[in-house]
Backbone as XML, in Angstrom:
<?xml version="1.0"?>
<chain id="A" units="angstrom">
  <residue number="1" name="UNK">
    <atom name="N" x="0.839" y="-1.211" z="0.000"/>
    <atom name="CA" x="0.000" y="0.000" z="0.000"/>
    <atom name="C" x="0.872" y="1.258" z="0.000"/>
  </residue>
  <residue number="2" name="UNK">
    <atom name="N" x="1.952" y="1.246" z="0.820"/>
    <atom name="CA" x="2.823" y="2.414" z="0.880"/>
    <atom name="C" x="3.441" y="2.696" z="-0.485"/>
  </residue>
  <residue number="3" name="UNK">
    <atom name="N" x="3.871" y="1.629" z="-1.193"/>
    <atom name="CA" x="4.489" y="1.812" z="-2.511"/>
    <atom name="C" x="3.497" y="2.454" z="-3.479"/>
  </residue>
  <residue number="4" name="UNK">
    <atom name="N" x="2.254" y="1.981" z="-3.450"/>
    <atom name="CA" x="1.253" y="2.537" z="-4.358"/>
    <atom name="C" x="1.034" y="4.017" z="-4.092"/>
  </residue>
  <residue number="5" name="UNK">
    <atom name="N" x="0.927" y="4.376" z="-2.804"/>
    <atom name="CA" x="0.718" y="5.787" z="-2.454"/>
    <atom name="C" x="1.888" y="6.629" z="-2.957"/>
  </residue>
  <residue number="6" name="UNK">
    <atom name="N" x="3.107" y="6.123" z="-2.772"/>
    <atom name="CA" x="4.285" y="6.857" z="-3.212"/>
    <atom name="C" x="4.250" y="7.055" z="-4.719"/>
  </residue>
  <residue number="7" name="UNK">
    <atom name="N" x="3.866" y="5.998" z="-5.470"/>
    <atom name="CA" x="3.798" y="6.109" z="-6.924"/>
    <atom name="C" x="2.791" y="7.155" z="-7.340"/>
  </residue>
  <residue number="8" name="UNK">
    <atom name="N" x="1.614" y="7.157" z="-6.700"/>
    <atom name="CA" x="0.592" y="8.145" z="-7.044"/>
    <atom name="C" x="1.087" y="9.548" z="-6.782"/>
  </residue>
  <residue number="9" name="UNK">
    <atom name="N" x="1.778" y="9.727" z="-5.647"/>
    <atom name="CA" x="2.282" y="11.059" z="-5.307"/>
    <atom name="C" x="3.304" y="11.516" z="-6.337"/>
  </residue>
  <residue number="10" name="UNK">
    <atom name="N" x="4.232" y="10.610" z="-6.710"/>
    <atom name="CA" x="5.264" y="10.973" z="-7.681"/>
    <atom name="C" x="4.599" y="11.303" z="-9.020"/>
  </residue>
  <residue number="11" name="UNK">
    <atom name="N" x="3.557" y="10.541" z="-9.387"/>
    <atom name="CA" x="2.849" y="10.814" z="-10.644"/>
    <atom name="C" x="2.235" y="12.196" z="-10.629"/>
  </residue>
  <residue number="12" name="UNK">
    <atom name="N" x="1.592" y="12.562" z="-9.521"/>
    <atom name="CA" x="0.976" y="13.890" z="-9.407"/>
    <atom name="C" x="2.054" y="14.957" z="-9.479"/>
  </residue>
  <residue number="13" name="UNK">
    <atom name="N" x="3.182" y="14.688" z="-8.827"/>
    <atom name="CA" x="4.285" y="15.654" z="-8.818"/>
    <atom name="C" x="4.799" y="15.858" z="-10.238"/>
  </residue>
  <residue number="14" name="UNK">
    <atom name="N" x="4.965" y="14.766" z="-10.980"/>
    <atom name="CA" x="5.432" y="14.854" z="-12.375"/>
    <atom name="C" x="4.432" y="15.650" z="-13.204"/>
  </residue>
  <residue number="15" name="UNK">
    <atom name="N" x="3.133" y="15.390" z="-12.990"/>
    <atom name="CA" x="2.101" y="16.114" z="-13.731"/>
    <atom name="C" x="2.208" y="17.607" z="-13.477"/>
  </residue>
  <residue number="16" name="UNK">
    <atom name="N" x="2.439" y="17.984" z="-12.206"/>
    <atom name="CA" x="2.576" y="19.411" z="-11.886"/>
    <atom name="C" x="3.793" y="19.996" z="-12.577"/>
  </residue>
  <residue number="17" name="UNK">
    <atom name="N" x="4.889" y="19.244" z="-12.596"/>
    <atom name="CA" x="6.110" y="19.739" z="-13.244"/>
    <atom name="C" x="5.864" y="19.947" z="-14.729"/>
  </residue>
  <residue number="18" name="UNK">
    <atom name="N" x="5.104" y="19.041" z="-15.352"/>
    <atom name="CA" x="4.838" y="19.164" z="-16.778"/>
    <atom name="C" x="3.927" y="20.363" z="-17.056"/>
  </residue>
  <residue number="19" name="UNK">
    <atom name="N" x="3.004" y="20.648" z="-16.146"/>
    <atom name="CA" x="2.056" y="21.749" z="-16.357"/>
    <atom name="C" x="2.738" y="23.115" z="-16.250"/>
  </residue>
  <residue number="20" name="UNK">
    <atom name="N" x="3.715" y="23.233" z="-15.368"/>
    <atom name="CA" x="4.347" y="24.540" z="-15.137"/>
    <atom name="C" x="4.943" y="25.138" z="-16.411"/>
  </residue>
  <residue number="21" name="UNK">
    <atom name="N" x="5.767" y="24.405" z="-17.183"/>
    <atom name="CA" x="6.307" y="25.002" z="-18.415"/>
    <atom name="C" x="5.213" y="25.352" z="-19.421"/>
  </residue>
  <residue number="22" name="UNK">
    <atom name="N" x="4.121" y="24.574" z="-19.447"/>
    <atom name="CA" x="3.013" y="24.883" z="-20.352"/>
    <atom name="C" x="2.402" y="26.233" z="-19.997"/>
  </residue>
  <residue number="23" name="UNK">
    <atom name="N" x="2.279" y="26.505" z="-18.692"/>
    <atom name="CA" x="1.689" y="27.767" z="-18.259"/>
    <atom name="C" x="2.627" y="28.931" z="-18.573"/>
  </residue>
  <residue number="24" name="UNK">
    <atom name="N" x="3.935" y="28.674" z="-18.557"/>
    <atom name="CA" x="4.905" y="29.747" z="-18.802"/>
    <atom name="C" x="4.986" y="30.106" z="-20.278"/>
  </residue>
  <residue number="25" name="UNK">
    <atom name="N" x="4.626" y="29.161" z="-21.164"/>
    <atom name="CA" x="4.797" y="29.407" z="-22.599"/>
    <atom name="C" x="3.901" y="30.541" z="-23.067"/>
  </residue>
  <residue number="26" name="UNK">
    <atom name="N" x="4.356" y="31.360" z="-24.019"/>
    <atom name="CA" x="3.550" y="32.455" z="-24.555"/>
    <atom name="C" x="2.401" y="31.928" z="-25.407"/>
  </residue>
  <residue number="27" name="UNK">
    <atom name="N" x="1.379" y="32.780" z="-25.657"/>
    <atom name="CA" x="0.208" y="32.345" z="-26.424"/>
    <atom name="C" x="0.543" y="31.942" z="-27.858"/>
  </residue>
  <residue number="28" name="UNK">
    <atom name="N" x="1.622" y="32.486" z="-28.439"/>
    <atom name="CA" x="1.977" y="32.160" z="-29.826"/>
    <atom name="C" x="2.270" y="30.668" z="-29.949"/>
  </residue>
  <residue number="29" name="UNK">
    <atom name="N" x="3.022" y="30.121" z="-28.982"/>
    <atom name="CA" x="3.332" y="28.691" z="-29.027"/>
    <atom name="C" x="2.048" y="27.873" z="-28.832"/>
  </residue>
  <residue number="30" name="UNK">
    <atom name="N" x="1.136" y="28.396" z="-28.011"/>
    <atom name="CA" x="-0.159" y="27.704" z="-27.816"/>
    <atom name="C" x="-0.898" y="27.617" z="-29.144"/>
  </residue>
  <residue number="31" name="UNK">
    <atom name="N" x="-0.880" y="28.715" z="-29.919"/>
    <atom name="CA" x="-1.555" y="28.714" z="-31.219"/>
    <atom name="C" x="-0.921" y="27.682" z="-32.135"/>
  </residue>
  <residue number="32" name="UNK">
    <atom name="N" x="0.415" y="27.632" z="-32.131"/>
    <atom name="CA" x="1.122" y="26.654" z="-32.963"/>
    <atom name="C" x="0.719" y="25.243" z="-32.557"/>
  </residue>
  <residue number="33" name="UNK">
    <atom name="N" x="0.655" y="24.994" z="-31.261"/>
    <atom name="CA" x="0.252" y="23.671" z="-30.769"/>
    <atom name="C" x="-1.158" y="23.353" z="-31.231"/>
  </residue>
  <residue number="34" name="UNK">
    <atom name="N" x="-2.041" y="24.332" z="-31.165"/>
    <atom name="CA" x="-3.419" y="24.125" z="-31.599"/>
    <atom name="C" x="-3.483" y="23.763" z="-33.068"/>
  </residue>
  <residue number="35" name="UNK">
    <atom name="N" x="-2.715" y="24.496" z="-33.886"/>
    <atom name="CA" x="-2.678" y="24.210" z="-35.324"/>
    <atom name="C" x="-2.166" y="22.799" z="-35.550"/>
  </residue>
  <residue number="36" name="UNK">
    <atom name="N" x="-1.108" y="22.422" z="-34.819"/>
    <atom name="CA" x="-0.533" y="21.091" z="-34.968"/>
    <atom name="C" x="-1.562" y="20.027" z="-34.616"/>
  </residue>
  <residue number="37" name="UNK">
    <atom name="N" x="-2.308" y="20.255" z="-33.531"/>
    <atom name="CA" x="-3.333" y="19.302" z="-33.101"/>
    <atom name="C" x="-4.406" y="19.162" z="-34.177"/>
  </residue>
  <residue number="38" name="UNK">
    <atom name="N" x="-4.829" y="20.297" z="-34.749"/>
    <atom name="CA" x="-5.858" y="20.271" z="-35.803"/>
    <atom name="C" x="-5.346" y="19.503" z="-37.013"/>
  </residue>
  <residue number="39" name="UNK">
    <atom name="N" x="-4.084" y="19.764" z="-37.389"/>
    <atom name="CA" x="-3.491" y="19.067" z="-38.536"/>
    <atom name="C" x="-3.451" y="17.568" z="-38.269"/>
  </residue>
  <residue number="40" name="UNK">
    <atom name="N" x="-3.079" y="17.193" z="-37.047"/>
    <atom name="CA" x="-3.032" y="15.771" z="-36.690"/>
    <atom name="C" x="-4.415" y="15.146" z="-36.806"/>
  </residue>
  <residue number="41" name="UNK">
    <atom name="N" x="-5.431" y="15.852" z="-36.299"/>
    <atom name="CA" x="-6.801" y="15.336" z="-36.370"/>
    <atom name="C" x="-7.239" y="15.166" z="-37.817"/>
  </residue>
  <residue number="42" name="UNK">
    <atom name="N" x="-6.939" y="16.163" z="-38.656"/>
    <atom name="CA" x="-7.305" y="16.085" z="-40.071"/>
    <atom name="C" x="-6.599" y="14.908" z="-40.731"/>
  </residue>
  <residue number="43" name="UNK">
    <atom name="N" x="-5.321" y="14.728" z="-40.413"/>
    <atom name="CA" x="-4.555" y="13.635" z="-41.014"/>
    <atom name="C" x="-5.149" y="12.288" z="-40.610"/>
  </residue>
  <residue number="44" name="UNK">
    <atom name="N" x="-5.468" y="12.136" z="-39.320"/>
    <atom name="CA" x="-6.031" y="10.866" z="-38.855"/>
    <atom name="C" x="-7.394" y="10.626" z="-39.489"/>
  </residue>
  <residue number="45" name="UNK">
    <atom name="N" x="-8.198" y="11.695" z="-39.614"/>
    <atom name="CA" x="-9.517" y="11.557" z="-40.252"/>
    <atom name="C" x="-9.359" y="11.109" z="-41.698"/>
  </residue>
  <residue number="46" name="UNK">
    <atom name="N" x="-8.418" y="11.746" z="-42.418"/>
    <atom name="CA" x="-8.195" y="11.398" z="-43.820"/>
    <atom name="C" x="-7.734" y="9.950" z="-43.934"/>
  </residue>
  <residue number="47" name="UNK">
    <atom name="N" x="-6.839" y="9.551" z="-43.040"/>
    <atom name="CA" x="-6.336" y="8.171" z="-43.065"/>
    <atom name="C" x="-7.464" y="7.180" z="-42.821"/>
  </residue>
  <residue number="48" name="UNK">
    <atom name="N" x="-8.293" y="7.455" z="-41.830"/>
    <atom name="CA" x="-9.396" y="6.539" z="-41.509"/>
    <atom name="C" x="-10.382" y="6.474" z="-42.670"/>
  </residue>
  <residue number="49" name="UNK">
    <atom name="N" x="-10.682" y="7.636" z="-43.287"/>
    <atom name="CA" x="-11.618" y="7.657" z="-44.420"/>
    <atom name="C" x="-11.058" y="6.861" z="-45.586"/>
  </residue>
  <residue number="50" name="UNK">
    <atom name="N" x="-9.768" y="7.063" z="-45.884"/>
    <atom name="CA" x="-9.151" y="6.336" z="-47.003"/>
    <atom name="C" x="-9.133" y="4.836" z="-46.703"/>
  </residue>
  <residue number="51" name="UNK">
    <atom name="N" x="-8.852" y="4.477" z="-45.437"/>
    <atom name="CA" x="-8.844" y="3.066" z="-45.051"/>
    <atom name="C" x="-10.221" y="2.455" z="-45.254"/>
  </residue>
  <residue number="52" name="UNK">
    <atom name="N" x="-11.258" y="3.158" z="-44.795"/>
    <atom name="CA" x="-12.626" y="2.653" z="-44.931"/>
    <atom name="C" x="-12.999" y="2.512" z="-46.402"/>
  </residue>
  <residue number="53" name="UNK">
    <atom name="N" x="-12.627" y="3.507" z="-47.217"/>
    <atom name="CA" x="-12.939" y="3.439" z="-48.652"/>
    <atom name="C" x="-12.210" y="2.272" z="-49.304"/>
  </residue>
  <residue number="54" name="UNK">
    <atom name="N" x="-10.961" y="2.054" z="-48.897"/>
    <atom name="CA" x="-10.197" y="0.917" z="-49.438"/>
    <atom name="C" x="-10.872" y="-0.393" z="-49.074"/>
  </residue>
  <residue number="55" name="UNK">
    <atom name="N" x="-11.292" y="-0.519" z="-47.818"/>
    <atom name="CA" x="-11.949" y="-1.749" z="-47.362"/>
    <atom name="C" x="-13.248" y="-1.964" z="-48.131"/>
  </residue>
  <residue number="56" name="UNK">
    <atom name="N" x="-14.037" y="-0.902" z="-48.285"/>
    <atom name="CA" x="-15.311" y="-1.026" z="-49.008"/>
    <atom name="C" x="-15.053" y="-1.397" z="-50.465"/>
  </residue>
  <residue number="57" name="UNK">
    <atom name="N" x="-13.998" y="-0.807" z="-51.072"/>
    <atom name="CA" x="-13.642" y="-1.144" z="-52.448"/>
    <atom name="C" x="-13.274" y="-2.622" z="-52.549"/>
  </residue>
  <residue number="58" name="UNK">
    <atom name="N" x="-12.483" y="-3.089" z="-51.592"/>
    <atom name="CA" x="-12.093" y="-4.493" z="-51.584"/>
    <atom name="C" x="-13.302" y="-5.404" z="-51.455"/>
  </residue>
  <residue number="59" name="UNK">
    <atom name="N" x="-14.232" y="-5.031" z="-50.571"/>
    <atom name="CA" x="-15.447" y="-5.841" z="-50.381"/>
    <atom name="C" x="-16.280" y="-5.870" z="-51.652"/>
  </residue>
  <residue number="60" name="UNK">
    <atom name="N" x="-16.457" y="-4.717" z="-52.281"/>
    <atom name="CA" x="-17.254" y="-4.665" z="-53.521"/>
    <atom name="C" x="-16.560" y="-5.463" z="-54.622"/>
  </residue>
  <residue number="61" name="UNK">
    <atom name="N" x="-15.226" y="-5.390" z="-54.669"/>
    <atom name="CA" x="-14.460" y="-6.133" z="-55.667"/>
    <atom name="C" x="-14.674" y="-7.636" z="-55.490"/>
  </residue>
  <residue number="62" name="UNK">
    <atom name="N" x="-14.541" y="-8.118" z="-54.242"/>
    <atom name="CA" x="-14.735" y="-9.546" z="-53.968"/>
    <atom name="C" x="-16.177" y="-9.944" z="-54.274"/>
  </residue>
  <residue number="63" name="UNK">
    <atom name="N" x="-17.128" y="-9.076" z="-53.953"/>
    <atom name="CA" x="-18.540" y="-9.375" z="-54.230"/>
    <atom name="C" x="-18.769" y="-9.497" z="-55.733"/>
  </residue>
  <residue number="64" name="UNK">
    <atom name="N" x="-18.179" y="-8.580" z="-56.499"/>
    <atom name="CA" x="-18.342" y="-8.632" z="-57.965"/>
    <atom name="C" x="-17.711" y="-9.910" z="-58.518"/>
  </residue>
  <residue number="65" name="UNK">
    <atom name="N" x="-16.554" y="-10.301" z="-57.991"/>
    <atom name="CA" x="-15.906" y="-11.533" z="-58.443"/>
    <atom name="C" x="-16.810" y="-12.728" z="-58.147"/>
  </residue>
  <residue number="66" name="UNK">
    <atom name="N" x="-17.398" y="-12.736" z="-56.952"/>
    <atom name="CA" x="-18.299" y="-13.830" z="-56.575"/>
    <atom name="C" x="-19.502" y="-13.864" z="-57.520"/>
  </residue>
  <residue number="67" name="UNK">
    <atom name="N" x="-20.065" y="-12.700" z="-57.841"/>
    <atom name="CA" x="-21.209" y="-12.626" z="-58.766"/>
    <atom name="C" x="-20.814" y="-13.150" z="-60.144"/>
  </residue>
  <residue number="68" name="UNK">
    <atom name="N" x="-19.653" y="-12.736" z="-60.630"/>
    <atom name="CA" x="-19.189" y="-13.197" z="-61.948"/>
    <atom name="C" x="-19.039" y="-14.711" z="-61.943"/>
  </residue>
  <residue number="69" name="UNK">
    <atom name="N" x="-18.468" y="-15.248" z="-60.868"/>
    <atom name="CA" x="-18.296" y="-16.699" z="-60.770"/>
    <atom name="C" x="-19.651" y="-17.394" z="-60.818"/>
  </residue>
  <residue number="70" name="UNK">
    <atom name="N" x="-20.609" y="-16.858" z="-60.078"/>
    <atom name="CA" x="-21.954" y="-17.454" z="-60.049"/>
    <atom name="C" x="-22.563" y="-17.418" z="-61.452"/>
  </residue>
  <residue number="71" name="UNK">
    <atom name="N" x="-22.409" y="-16.288" z="-62.142"/>
    <atom name="CA" x="-22.978" y="-16.146" z="-63.488"/>
    <atom name="C" x="-22.290" y="-17.123" z="-64.442"/>
  </residue>
  <residue number="72" name="UNK">
    <atom name="N" x="-20.960" y="-17.223" z="-64.343"/>
    <atom name="CA" x="-20.196" y="-18.098" z="-65.246"/>
    <atom name="C" x="-20.591" y="-19.550" z="-65.019"/>
  </residue>
  <residue number="73" name="UNK">
    <atom name="N" x="-20.728" y="-19.927" z="-63.754"/>
    <atom name="CA" x="-21.095" y="-21.312" z="-63.454"/>
    <atom name="C" x="-22.543" y="-21.552" z="-63.861"/>
  </residue>
</chain>
């Protein structure tokens, strides 16, 4: 139990240390971070959309092949 409490305390302490430099940074860097976050979100959205479209294309392709096979047979 003592070890767990110590770990939690150290974690909170680390979190506070990480927050302090963020608070010190000027608003310009905050804007840059925001832009970066938006770009990351857009990139992930585009990747997921392209992945889904690829999967749907693959499914339709396999379905068409199955239909052709059925027609040929």
